[in-house]
C-alpha positions in Angstrom: 119.4 111.9 114.0 121.2 110.0 116.9 119.3 109.9 119.9 120.0 108.7 123.5 118.8 105.7 125.9 118.6 104.6 128.4 118.5 100.9 130.0 119.4 99.5 133.1 120.3 96.2 131.0 122.4 98.5 128.8 124.6 99.5 132.0 124.6 96.1 133.0 126.3 95.0 130.6 128.1 97.9 129.5 130.1 97.2 133.4 130.1 93.8 132.6 132.2 94.2 129.0 135.7 93.2 129.3 138.7 95.5 127.6 139.5 92.5 124.5 137.0 90.2 122.7 133.3 89.8 124.0 131.6 86.2 124.0 129.0 87.2 121.5 126.7 83.9 122.1 125.0 85.0 124.8 121.8 86.6 124.5 119.4 88.5 127.7 115.8 88.6 127.0 114.4 91.6 128.1 111.1 93.3 128.9 111.0 96.7 127.8 108.9 99.7 126.3 111.4 100.7 124.3 111.9 98.8 121.1 108.9 98.6 119.2 104.9 98.1 120.0 103.8 94.9 120.8 101.1 95.0 118.8 100.8 93.8 114.8 97.8 95.2 113.4 96.2 92.2 111.4 96.2 94.4 108.4 99.4 94.6 108.2 100.6 92.0 106.3 101.7 90.1 108.4 100.1 86.2 107.6 102.5 86.3 104.3 105.2 86.8 106.8 104.4 83.2 108.4 101.7 84.8 111.5 99.1 82.4 110.1 97.6 78.7 111.0 98.0 79.1 113.9 102.3 78.9 114.0 104.6 81.8 113.6 106.7 79.6 111.7 105.3 78.8 108.1 104.5 75.7 107.1 106.4 75.1 103.8 109.6 76.7 103.3 109.4 79.8 101.7 110.4 80.7 98.0 113.9 81.2 97.6 114.7 85.1 97.5 117.0 87.0 95.9 120.2 87.6 98.4 119.8 90.6 99.9 122.7 92.9 98.1 125.7 93.5 100.9 126.3 97.5 101.2 129.6 98.9 99.7 132.2 98.8 102.6 134.3 101.8 102.7 138.0 101.3 103.7 138.0 101.1 107.2 134.7 100.4 107.8 133.1 96.8 109.1 129.9 95.5 107.6 127.3 94.1 110.4 124.9 91.6 109.3 121.8 90.5 111.7 119.1 88.7 111.9 117.5 86.4 114.1 115.3 83.3 115.0 112.1 82.0 117.4 115.6 79.8 119.5 117.8 77.5 118.9 117.6 75.2 115.9 114.1 77.0 115.4 113.6 78.9 111.6 114.5 82.8 111.4 112.2 85.6 111.9 111.3 87.2 108.7 109.6 90.4 109.5 108.2 92.5 112.3 111.8 93.2 113.7 113.3 96.7 115.0 117.0 97.0 115.7 119.0 99.5 117.4 122.6 99.7 117.7 124.1 101.9 120.8 127.0 103.3 121.7 129.3 100.4 123.8 130.0 103.5 126.9 127.1 105.6 128.3 127.6 109.4 128.0 127.9 111.5 131.4 124.5 111.5 131.9 124.7 108.0 131.4 122.5 107.2 128.2 123.3 105.6 126.1 123.3 107.2 122.0 121.6 105.2 119.8 123.8 105.4 116.5 121.5 103.6 114.0 118.0 101.9 114.3 116.8 100.0 110.9 113.1 97.8 110.7 114.1 94.9 108.6 114.1 91.2 108.8 118.1 90.5 108.4 119.5 94.2 107.8 123.6 94.7 107.4 124.5 98.0 108.6 128.2 99.8 107.8 129.7 100.8 111.2 133.1 102.0 112.1 135.4 99.5 113.8 134.7 98.6 117.7 131.8 97.8 120.2 128.9 98.1 119.8 126.1 97.1 121.7 122.7 95.6 119.7 119.1 95.3 120.3 116.6 93.9 118.6 112.6 94.3 119.3 110.0 92.0 118.4 107.3 93.4 120.0 107.4 93.1 123.3 109.9 91.1 123.3 113.0 92.0 122.8 117.1 91.0 123.1 120.4 93.0 123.8 124.2 91.9 123.1 127.1 93.7 122.5 129.3 93.1 119.1 133.0 93.9 118.9 133.0 94.9 115.1 136.3 93.5 113.5 137.2 92.6 109.6 135.5 93.3 106.9 132.2 91.7 108.4 130.4 90.7 111.5 127.7 88.6 111.5 125.4 88.2 114.6 122.4 86.0 114.9 120.0 86.1 117.8 117.9 84.3 119.7 114.2 85.4 120.5 112.2 83.0 121.8 108.9 84.7 121.2 105.0 83.9 120.1 101.8 86.1 119.6 99.1 86.5 121.3 95.7 87.0 119.7 92.5 87.6 121.5 88.4 87.8 120.7 85.5 87.6 123.0 82.5 86.0 123.1 79.0 85.4 125.0 77.5 82.1 123.8 78.8 81.4 120.0 78.8 85.1 118.9 81.6 87.2 118.7 81.5 90.3 120.3 82.2 92.9 118.4 85.6 94.9 118.6 84.6 98.3 119.6 82.8 96.9 122.3 84.9 94.2 124.2 89.0 95.4 125.3 92.0 93.1 126.6 94.8 94.1 129.8 97.7 91.5 128.8 100.0 90.4 132.6 102.8 88.5 132.7 102.8 85.4 135.3 99.8 83.6 136.9 96.9 85.2 138.1 97.3 83.2 140.7 100.7 84.6 141.9 100.9 87.0 145.0 101.6 90.9 143.9 100.6 93.4 142.2 101.5 94.1 138.8 101.1 96.4 135.6 99.7 95.2 132.5 102.2 95.0 129.7 99.8 95.4 127.1 96.4 97.4 127.4 93.2 98.0 126.0 94.4 95.2 123.4 91.4 95.0 120.7 90.0 92.1 118.9 91.9 90.7 116.5 95.5 92.5 117.0 98.7 90.4 117.7 100.9 90.9 121.1 104.2 89.8 120.4 105.3 88.4 124.0 108.2 86.1 125.4 107.2 82.6 125.5 105.7 82.1 128.8 103.0 82.3 131.1 100.3 85.3 131.1 97.1 86.2 132.3 94.1 88.1 130.4 92.0 90.6 131.7 89.1 91.1 129.6 86.8 93.7 129.8 83.3 93.7 128.1 81.9 97.2 128.2 82.7 99.3 130.8 80.4 97.7 134.0 81.2 94.1 136.0 81.5 92.0 132.9 85.1 90.9 133.6 86.6 87.5 132.8 90.5 86.8 133.8 92.2 83.5 131.7 95.7 82.4 131.7 97.0 81.3 129.3 100.7 79.4 127.5 102.9 81.8 124.4 105.2 79.0 123.0 108.1 80.9 120.5 107.3 80.6 117.1 103.2 80.2 117.6 100.4 81.6 117.6 98.0 81.5 120.2 94.7 81.8 119.1 92.3 82.8 122.9 88.4 82.9 122.9 87.2 84.8 125.9 83.6 83.4 126.5 81.7 86.3 128.7 78.4 85.5 131.0 76.7 88.8 130.3 74.3 90.3 128.1 73.6 94.2 126.4 70.8 95.8 128.4 69.2 99.0 127.6 67.5 101.2 130.5 64.5 103.8 129.8 61.9 105.3 132.0 58.8 105.0 130.5 55.2 106.7 132.0 53.4 102.9 130.0 54.6 99.7 128.8 56.1 100.1 125.7 56.3 104.1 125.7 58.8 106.6 125.5 61.5 106.9 127.4 61.4 110.0 129.6 65.0 112.4 128.5 67.3 113.7 131.7 66.9 110.5 133.4 69.7 109.5 136.0 70.1 105.9 136.3 71.8 104.0 138.9 71.8 100.1 138.3 73.1 97.9 142.2 73.4 94.5 143.2 71.0 93.2 145.7 73.3 94.0 148.2 73.5 97.5 147.2 77.2 97.8 145.4 76.8 100.5 142.6 77.3 99.0 139.3 76.9 101.6 136.9 75.6 105.1 136.6 74.7 107.5 133.8 72.3 110.3 132.4 70.1 109.7 129.6 67.2 109.0 128.0 67.9 105.3 127.3 71.6 104.0 128.7 72.9 101.0 127.5 75.2 99.0 129.7 76.6 95.3 129.8 75.9 93.6 132.7 76.8 90.2 134.0 74.4 87.5 134.5 73.0 88.1 137.3 70.2 90.1 139.7 70.4 93.8 139.8 68.0 96.9 141.2 67.4 100.2 138.3 66.8 103.4 140.0 65.7 106.2 138.3 65.7 110.0 138.8 64.0 112.0 137.1 62.3 115.5 138.6 63.3 115.3 141.8 61.3 111.8 141.6 62.8 108.6 142.6 61.7 104.9 140.7 63.2 101.9 140.7 62.8 97.8 139.5 64.3 94.7 140.0 65.4 92.9 137.5 67.6 89.9 135.8 70.5 89.5 133.1 70.6 85.9 131.2 73.5 85.7 129.1 73.1 86.5 126.0 69.8 88.0 126.5 69.7 91.6 125.5 67.3 93.8 125.9 65.4 96.4 127.5 64.6 97.3 131.3 61.6 99.2 131.2 61.5 101.3 134.6 57.7 102.4 135.6 57.6 106.4 136.1 54.4 105.4 138.3 
């Protein structure tokens, strides 16, 4: 079913579109939440589509496949053959593309009606002659341009300079389990002024984020306390960039006990503070686990109206228990 889609870039193109033929060689690269998810699961089989080996471009020419048969084109219709590549003189993109065709003119409400959508590397769509706007998304990388359909077949190739970003976290040489760490991706350098929103949030270990080539910074969150690392990276078109973020932290288990090595007391409220008194983490339980950055801390335990505390130190990679004596 056709859907409505409002996009400033589409409106700008429509207003600039002359009444006659349009120069179809230009493309506009856009950031948009609309085209498709920016994440490609490592289980989607993308390695067979040229994503492996640190490059999104196949290292060896793929075996020749049988050409995709052209669909039947009824009288009065036009075949629109679409494809995309990573840039001028670059290899074609062989998977992960989402194509959308919109009406060239907005409806009275200002929205552009979507006419067709297809997820394919190189689809051929049959449409009536006329003017359209074609939008392609490859993760968070997108391109859009107007297309005029005349004659039996029109072929359009989009330049989509995009790359992949795959991130993992480690403490020393030990990988951090996927469920304990996530990443936010921002456009530009962390040192640039201004507040920005992430273009991808809560990215899990091993997921591939597709973005336009350029500079980005990653915020890596290990646990939910204070172990956070920021890293600037560059993504190149047609390349899969693997990033390893190293955290200087450890997993600490807090226990309130009557004697050393004793059983942890239930219904204990915990606060973890810096030496200066800033609260890092609060929790309730017999033995809560918390990831803390390397440094010195003070644990405060409250149980049955009494308060107990202890100073302790976190060393990178040294997980362990911190026992607070209930006396």
